[in-house]
Each structure stands twice: as C-alpha cells, then as structure tokens.
N, C-alpha and C positions, 0 to 999 in steps of 0.2 A: 504494500500500500504506500509506504513512504517513497520508495524509489519511483513508483509509477505516477503518483499524484501530488503528494505533499511536498516533495523536493522541488517540483516545478513552481508551485505557489510560493514557497520560501525563496527560491531563486529570484523570481520577479520582484517580490516585495523588497528583498535585500538590495537588488540591483537599482531599483528606483530610489530607495532611501540613500544608498551610497552615492548615486549620481547627484542628488540634491545636496548632500553634505559636502561632497568633493568638487562641486561645480567651480568654486573659486580656484582650487588647485589646477583643475583642468583648463580653465581660462588662462591662468598664468602660464601654464606649459605651452598652450597653443600660441600665445603671443610671443613667448621666448623663442619657440621654433621658427616662427615667421620672421622675427627680427634677426635671428642667427643665420638662417639658411634659406629663407624664402618660403613660398607656398608650394605644396600643400602641407598643412600641419598634421593631417591624418594620413596614415599609410594603410592601404588596403592590400591584403594578400590572401591568396587561395590556400585553404587548409583542409585537412581531412577530418571529418567529424562523425556524428552518429551514423551507424550502419555503413561506414566507409564512404559516405557522400561528401562531396566537396562543398564548402561554403566560403564566404568572404569574411575574414577576420579584420577588425579595425584596431589600429594601434596608433599612438603618437609616433610620428616619424623621428627616428633617432639617427638615421644614416643620411648621408648626402643624397640630394636628388639624383634620380636615375641609377641608384645602386640596385642591383638585381636581388632576387630572392636568395637570402643567405640565412642558414640556420644560426641560432644564437651562439652556438659553440664556435662557429667560424666567423662570427661578426667582428671579432677583435681585429682580424686582418682586413676587414672591409673599412669603409670610410665613415666611421662614427663621428658625428659632429660634437662640438663642445657642449651644447645643450643636451645632445643625445646621451653623452656620458652621464650627465647628472640625472636625467629622467630615468635612465636604465638603472643606475645605482639605487635610486629611490623607488623603483618599480612603477613610476608614474606612467611610463610608456604603455602599460597594460590597461589603464583605466578606460579607454574607449571600448574595451571589450564588455563593459557593462551593458552597452547597447546590444551586443551579440547575445547576452543573457536574456534581455527583455524580448528580443526577437525570437528566442527559442533555439538559436544555433549552439549555445553554450550553457554551462551551469557554473555556479560558484566553485563547486568541487567536482573534479573529474580528471581524466588524463589530459595533458596538454595536447592541443591539436597539432599534429605534425604537418610539415610541408609535404606535398605530393611527391617530391623528390626523395624523401626519406623512406625509400622502398623497403629496406630491411625492417625498420620499426613498424611500418604499416603491415607487412606480412606477419610479423610476430604478433601484433595486436589482433589481426584477423583470426589467427589460430587460437588465441587464448580468450577471445570474447570481449576484449576491451572496447571494441566499437559498439557494444550493445548499450552504452550509456553516452550521454552528451559529454563532450570535452569540457574542461574547466579552466578557470583562472588559476587555480592551484589544485594539487592532487597529491596522492600518496607518494609518487616518485619525487615530486618537488620538495616535499618535506624530508626526504631522505637523500639530499645532496644530488639532485637531478643533473646539474651541469657536469659532474664528474663521473657519471655512469655510462656504462655501455648500453647500447640499444637493447640488448637482451635483458639487462637488469631493469631498464625503464619499462619495457613491455611486461616483465614479470610483476612489477608493482601495479601497473595499470590493469592487468588481468585480475590481480588480487582485489583491487578496488571494485571492479565491475562485478565480481562474484559476491562481494560482501557489503554492498551499499547499505548504509543505515544512518540514522540520526546521530548515533554516538560516533561512528567513524567520521562522518562529515564534520561534526563539531570538533573532534580531536584534530583533524587536519587543519581546520580554520584556526584553532588556537595555536598549533605549531607554526602556521604561516605567519600569524601575528607576531609570535616570538622571533621568527626569522627576520621580519621587517625591522625589528628593534635592535638587531645585531649590527655590528660593523659591516657595511655592505662590501661586496666584492668590487675590485677595481677592474674597469673595462678599458 
C-alpha cells in the first residue's frame, strides 16, 4: 500500500513544500548561473526511469554551455563553471528535480536515474528489478558512498531498495541524506 499509493502522495506534498521553502535559494542559483555563464540556467537531460522508460530530468546547469552528457563521476574532467562548483558542492544543482517529482517522473527516495549511456548499470538494474520503482533525488546507494562505487554495487543497493520499499526505509534514507548534507562537502 505504501509503495503503490502513499509514497506518491508524500512525494508530491514534500516536493511542493520544498519548492516553496527553497524558492529563494533556487532564484539565487538561477541568477548566479546566468551572471556567471549565461543562459540557460536549467539543464535538461534524458535519463532512464520507471520501467526503463526515458524521461527528461531538470537540473541547474553546472557545466559550461554546450558540454555534452557527462556522468557525474566524469564531470570533474568536463568544464564545470565557478558557480557550478558551488551549487554541486551544496547539492543545489539537484533542486529543479522537485518539478520531476511533482510531474511523476521521480520520487524523493529511489535509485538515481542513470544516463542512457550507462548501459552496464541499466542492464544490472533491469535484472534485479530496480526499475520497478521511480528514480529518486536520493537513495540507498547514495547514502552508502555512491560516487565511489562500482556499477555492480550501485545496482545491488538499488535492487535492495526496490525489493524493500517502506516508510521506515525511506525515512532512514532521508535522515542519512540530511546528515550527508551537513558534512564537509566533496571538492569538485
């Protein structure tokens, strides 16, 4: 019942509330991006989500204009802007995904949506059932040192999450994510 109905209602309510509360932060980020590197402030990218279907994810643009699709693990070698470094460090670049949650593309908690070029991760997730749930802003893999993991380990955590979705698991992941946000951020 929770995974099928209640989770979606909670996602929409939390996303709308977070958008209202964080609107000033998002406005400052958008203006800073525009002043630093021009328009557009929002970056759109195709990602793989629920049932393996592609959707458009929204993020604040942290890389120079005309930078191609680059996975976050390889983004350090790409052209990250001055403002981009800051918004990534503070995870502000992810805030436009609140709109993805309201639209139904994503959830607050779930596996992070991969790029369609991440074929190994996609294959592993298809085999372990991780695409049976909406992708999320945060997830079990993210609170277990996501950026340092192999794709096999990420997919393992994603499959575990999809098989055990519950209120308690989601709340635990949210609390661990909040704790992560208050730690010294990684340097990009």
